[in-house]
N, C-alpha and C positions, 0 to 999 in steps of 0.2 A: 331613754329614747334618743335624747339629743346626742349623748355620748356614742350611742350605737351608730347614729347617722353620720357622726363625724368620722368614726372608724371606717365606715363604708366609703365615704368620700375620699379618705386617704388612700384606701386600696385602689379605688378607681383612678385617682391621680397617678399613683405608682404605675398602674398598668398602662395608662396613656403615655407616660414617659418611656416605658419599655417599648411600646409599639413605635413611638416616634424615633427612638434610637435605632431600631432595626429598619432602616430605610429600604433596604433591598427587599425584605419580606413585605413591607407596606406597599412597595411598588408592584410586587407580584400579586398581592391581594387585589389591587385596583385593576391591573391588566388582565388577570385571569378571567374575569367574567366576559370581557370584550373578546378575548382570543377564543374562548370556548364557545361563545355565542356565534362567532363567525364560522367556526368549525361545524357546529351542529346545524346552523342555519343553512349552510351551503352544501355540506357533505351528507348529512343525515337527512335526506329528502326522499319522499316516496314517489315523486313524479319521475317518469322516465321519458326524456325527450330525445329527439334526434336519433331515432331507432334506424339502424342500417337496413335498407329494403332493396330487394332485387325483384324486378317485375318481368315475367315471361308473358308478353302481350301477343297472343295469337290472333287477336281481333284487328289490331292496327287501324282503328277507326277513330273518328272524332270523339265518340262516346267513351271509348276505353281510355283515350288520352285525357279526357276531362276527368274521368274517375281517378286516374293516377295523379293528375294535378291537384285534385281535391285532397288526396292523401298527403301529398308533400306540403301543400299550403296550410294544412292543419297545424304544422309545426311539430308533429309527433314523429314524422318519418322523413328520411332523405334517401334518394337513390344512391346506393353505394356500390352496386356491382351490375354487370351486364348478364342477362339471362337469355340464352338462345332457345331454350326449351326446358320442359320439366325434368329432362334427364340431367340437367345441370344442378338440380336442387341439392343433391348429396354433396357435390363438389363445393358449392357455395357455402353450405352450412358447415361442412367439415373444415374448410380453411378459414372460417370465421369472417368471410367477406360480407356477410349479411346476417342479421338475426331473423329476418322474415323473408320468405320467398313467396311471391304472389303469382299465380298463373291465371290469366284471363282467357276464357275460351273463345274460339273463332266466332261463335254466334252471339257474342255478347251484345253487340249493337242491335242486331235483328230482334232478339228476345225483348230487349228493353223497349224497342219501338212498338212491339205487339203487346206490351203491358204484361209480359209473363216474367216470373222470377228467373233470375240468372244465378248460376253457381260459379263462384271463383274458388280456386284452391289456395289455401294459405298454409305453408309449412313453416313451423317456427322452431328455433333452436331452444329446446327445453332444458338445457344444462343449468340455466338460472331460472328456476320456476317463477320467481317473483317478476323478473323482467318479461318472461314469456307470457304470463297471465295478463300483465298490464298492456303489453303490445297487442295481444289479441282483443282485449277490451277496447283499446283505441281503434283498432281496425273495424270491429263491429260497429262502434259508435259512428265512424265516418261513413261506413258502407250502408248503414240502414237508411240514410237519406237518399241513397241511389236505388233503393228497392232491389238490392242484390243479396242473394244468399251466399254465405261464406262456408266453404267446406274446410274444416279445420283438421290439420294433420298433426298429431303428436308424434314427433320423430322418436322420442325415447320409448313410448309405449306401443307404437305401431298401430294406433287406433285412429279412426276418423269420426268426426261428428259434423253436423250441419246446423248452422245458426240461420234460421229462416227469417225473412223479413216479416214483421208482424202485421196483422190486418189492422190493428189499432195502433196508431203512432203514440209514443210516449214522449212527453216533454218534461224531463226531470228538472226539479228545482232544488238546489242544495241550500238548506237553511244554515245560518250561523257562519258559514264559510262558503259564500256563493261561488268563488273562483276555485274552490278546492285546493288552495295553496297549502302545501305541507308545512311551510314556514309559519303560517298562522297557527297551526296546531302545535308546532315544536317550541316556538319561543316562550309561550306561557309555562310550559313544562321545564324548559331549560332554566328559567328563573328559579324554580323550586330545587332542581338538582344542584345548581351552582351554590345556592344558599346553604344547602345541607353539606355539600362538599367542603366549602370554605369554613363554615362555623364549627362543625364537629372536630375537624382536624386541628384548626387554629386554636380552639379552646383547649383541647387535650394537650397540644404541644406547649402552650403557655404554662399550664400547671406543671407538666412533667419537667419543663426546663427549670422551674423553681426547685424541683427535687434534685436535679442533677447539679445545679450550682450551689445547693446547700442553703438557699435563701428561704425554702419552705420551713426549715427548722426554726429560723429566726422569726418567721411570721407566727409559728405555732406557739412560741414562748411568750408572745405578746398577749394582751387581754382580749384580742379579737376572737369572736365566736365563729363557729363553722358557717352559719348562714350568712354572716357579715362578709366573710372571706369569699363565699360563693357569689354573693350579689356584687361585691366590688370587682371580682374578676369578670363577671358576666356583662356588666353594663357597657364597657368599651366595645365589646364584640357585638352587642346589639346595634350600636352605632355603625360598626363596620358592615353588619348584615344589611342595614337599610341603605348604606352607600352602594353595596353590590346590587341590590334590587333596583335602585334608582338608575344605575348605569345600564343594567339590562333593559329596563323599560324604555329609557331614552334611545338606546341603540336600536331596540326592536321597533320603536315607533317611527324614528326618523330615517333609519337606514333600510330596515326590512319592510317598512310600511305596514306594520302590524298594529291596528288600532285597538284601543280598549273600549269594548262596547258597554261595559258596566261602570260601576263606581270605583274611582281610584282610591278615595279615602277608605272605602270598605276593604279593598284589596290590601292596603297598607295596614289596616287594623288587624285583619286576619293573618297577615304576614307575621305580626308580632307574636301570635300564638305559636306559629311554626318556629320562629327564631328561638323562643323560650325552650321548645322541645329539642331543637338542635343543640343549644347550649347545655341542656341537661344531659344529652347523649355524650357530648364532648367531655363533660365533667366525670361521667361514669367511666368513660374510656381512660381518662387520666388517672382515675383512682385505681384502676387495675393494671396500670402500666408503670414501669420504673424507669424506662429510658424513652427518648424521643423516637427511636426506631420502633420500639414496641407500640407506642401510641399511634404512629403512622400506620403500621400494619393492622392494628386493631381497628383503627378508623376506616381503613379500606374494607375490612371484614364487615363493618356495619353498612358502608355505602353501597357496595356492589349488589347485595340482595335487595336493598331498597330500590335501586335503579331498575333492576330486572323485573321485580314483582309489584311495582307501583303503577304500572300502566304507562310509564314514560315512553317506552318504545314499542312494547307489545301489548295488544289489547288483553285485559284481564279476562274478558269473556271467552277468549280462545284458549285459555289455560285449562289444564285438567281440574276437575272439581276440588280435589284435595289442595292443590296449589292456590286455587281461588279463595278457599277458606283461610289459608295462611296469610294471604295479602291483607286481611283485615287488621293484622297486628302491626302493619307498617305505616307509620305516621305520614310518610311521603305520599302515600296513595290519596289521603284526604286533602293535603295541600295542593296536589296537582289537580284534583277535582275542583277545588275552590278557584285556583288560578285560571284554568281553562273555562270554567263557568263564567267568571267575570270578564275575561278577555273576549271570548267568542260569543257567549250567549247573553251577556248583559245580566247575568243572574244577580239577585239581591239577597238580603239577609234571609228572607223566607225560604228561598231555595237552598241556601248554603248553611242553614242553622245546624243541621245534624253534623255535618263535617266539622264545623267550628267548635261545637260542644265536645266532639270526640278529641279534637286536637287540644282543647283546653284540659281535658282529663289526662291526656298523655303528658302534656307539659308539666302539670302539677305532680303526677306520679313519678315522672323521671327526675324532677328536681328534688323531691323527697328522698328518692333512692340515692341521688348524688350526695345529699346532705348526710344521710346515714353513713355512706362510705367515707366521707370526709371526717365525720366525728370519730370513726374508728381510727383513722390515720392520726388525728390530733392526739387521741389517747395513747 
């Protein structure tokens, strides 16, 4: 037992020296989480602000001007083009001068004073369906407070629909993310993706590099066993994984103002399960690769489906039933659920127990598979 532990420590020390010598790679490992966090935090956002708006105001009254002011003061819209009449709608949308054209009828103020519903026409550029849907939702949200009905015109489909002011007013309350900030939703998931991206590829590259340099054969002829070599190789990368997680949490908390509603120790403890799973995947990738290029490509082959099918960017519930079933075999799905649960909902062990147990099973199974591959190589 003592001899086995000594061999593992020697392998760990050898790996630490190797990482320390490759300073460029070490710097990339530290900078990559920060860089990708800024990219995802600022670029991959679901909010749409500053929507270009053109207003055809046939009313020209204090009420219509107050309505337009309310739209622009909401922060979602800005007046981007002049509109002399509804005949300008096609020109404005075709030239991209505005995403939304609003036509206010002449009797706008009169109908409001008489307490009757008013219809305004909203023509939206539907070439980007996501932006169009969000813009119309913002318009309805601001308009409802004015007791105005909005006649929506879908330019691409040529259909119209009317969103009427409800008799019963609704005051929505968003739980877990009251401000509905997309960055609050993205940062916990970015932690998971960065962890997987760095650990799977780095672990695979470290093992394959030994093969290319011929030092793997030197290790194989020593008395070291397969599991001792795997543990020794994995431990330094566990430390790197926790450094990456710490960097993302600190930048997320102090720069993006994303608080952790739940227990940080529980998050770190369950992160260990995912790190073990990632290291196992990296070892399996290294076992089936003979060059660093092969390891990098195989690692990407593992990462991309995990990102798309884990709920990182697209809701799993909106995927086809067959694809939803396939997502159950992706470990990243469970860790994202854990991370978002702790960050946003303050979830504890009782709520996350199932995901944690599944991750533990994945980690053990993948490490056993990696050990089997390594034994075959050593023989």
